[in-house]
Structures are given as C-alpha cells and as structure tokens.
C-alpha positions as CSV (number, residue, x, y, z in Angstrom):
1,M,98.5,218.4,146.0
2,I,95.8,215.5,145.7
3,I,92.9,215.5,143.7
4,G,90.5,211.8,143.9
5,I,87.8,211.9,141.4
6,K,84.6,209.9,142.0
7,Y,82.9,209.2,138.5
8,C,79.1,208.7,139.0
9,G,77.5,204.9,137.2
10,G,77.2,206.4,133.7
11,C,73.8,205.5,133.4
12,N,73.2,208.3,131.1
13,P,76.3,210.7,130.9
14,K,75.6,213.5,129.6
15,Y,78.6,214.5,128.4
16,D,82.1,212.9,128.2
17,R,83.4,213.4,131.5
18,G,86.9,211.9,131.2
19,N,87.6,215.1,128.7
20,I,87.0,216.6,132.1
21,V,89.7,215.0,134.0
22,T,92.4,215.5,131.2
23,K,91.6,219.4,130.5
24,L,92.5,219.0,134.6
25,I,96.0,217.4,134.4
26,S,96.8,219.2,131.5
27,E,96.6,223.0,133.4
28,F,98.2,221.9,136.6
29,K,100.6,219.9,135.9
30,D,102.1,219.8,139.5
31,L,99.0,217.9,140.7
32,T,98.1,213.8,141.0
33,V,95.0,213.2,139.8
34,E,93.7,209.6,141.4
35,L,90.8,207.2,141.0
36,V,89.5,208.1,145.2
37,K,89.4,205.4,147.9
38,E,87.7,205.4,150.3
39,G,89.6,205.1,153.4
40,K,92.1,207.7,151.9
41,T,92.6,211.3,152.4
42,Y,92.7,213.8,149.6
43,D,93.2,217.1,148.7
44,L,89.8,217.8,147.2
45,I,87.5,215.7,146.0
46,V,85.8,215.7,142.9
47,V,82.6,214.0,142.2
48,L,82.0,213.6,138.3
49,C,77.7,213.2,137.8
50,G,77.1,211.9,134.6
51,C,73.3,214.4,134.7
52,T,72.1,216.1,137.1
53,S,70.6,213.2,139.6
54,C,74.0,213.7,141.0
55,C,73.4,210.1,142.6
56,A,76.7,209.1,143.2
57,N,77.5,207.9,146.4
58,H,80.4,210.3,148.3
59,Q,79.1,210.2,152.0
60,N,82.7,207.7,152.6
61,L,84.9,210.1,150.8
62,H,86.9,212.7,152.5
63,G,88.7,216.3,150.6
64,K,90.8,217.4,153.1
65,Y,89.5,221.4,151.2
66,G,85.7,219.3,150.6
67,K,84.1,218.1,147.5
68,V,82.8,220.1,144.3
69,F,80.5,217.8,142.2
70,I,80.4,219.0,138.7
71,L,77.2,218.2,136.7
72,S,78.2,219.4,133.0
73,D,81.3,220.0,130.8
74,K,80.4,224.0,132.0
75,D,81.4,223.0,136.1
76,Y,85.0,222.8,134.9
77,S,85.8,226.4,136.0
78,I,84.2,225.0,139.8
79,I,86.6,222.6,140.3
80,S,90.1,225.2,138.9
81,N,88.7,228.0,140.8
82,A,88.7,225.6,143.7
83,I,92.6,224.3,143.1
84,N,93.0,227.9,142.8
85,N,92.1,228.4,146.1
86,I,92.9,225.7,147.9
87,M,97.0,226.7,145.8
88,L,96.7,230.2,147.2
89,Q,95.8,229.5,151.2
90,K,98.9,227.0,151.5
C-alpha cells in the first residue's frame, strides 16, 4: 500500500507533523510512505494540516481510497483506522 503525505505550508503548526509520519512508518512497516506528487494515484492521501485552517492545497491529489485530514497529533487514529479498513478491503 502506498501512502502519499501532503504537508501544509507550516505557517502556524500547532504540533509536530513529522512525528505523525514517524509513528505511521513505525506502526505499519509494510507501507510505502512518500511525499505526494501530483499526477500519481496513491492508495491513501494523508493531508497533514498544522492547524484547523486546513489550507493545504489537495484538490489535485488522488487517493484510490480517498484522503484523510489530520489537524492535531490527537488525530492519528484517523490514519490508523483508514489504513486498517483499506487492508480489510484488499
């Protein structure tokens, strides 16, 4: 499974977004996690917003199973649940 990571611009981060990615890689060792590239389709897009403005441009990003938006470090379970649900579907 390939996960595309999209970071916001980081103008007002309220948490360490990199820690979310580190935790993701640690928990799901079989994933390929990379910075998102426009024009490529991923299994899932993770948009790491630093605050509740959620201003990261994501309209041109394609995830076969959609996108998840993370607004705080407490939202990690959103990613974990989405990945587990996708694995059950495959």
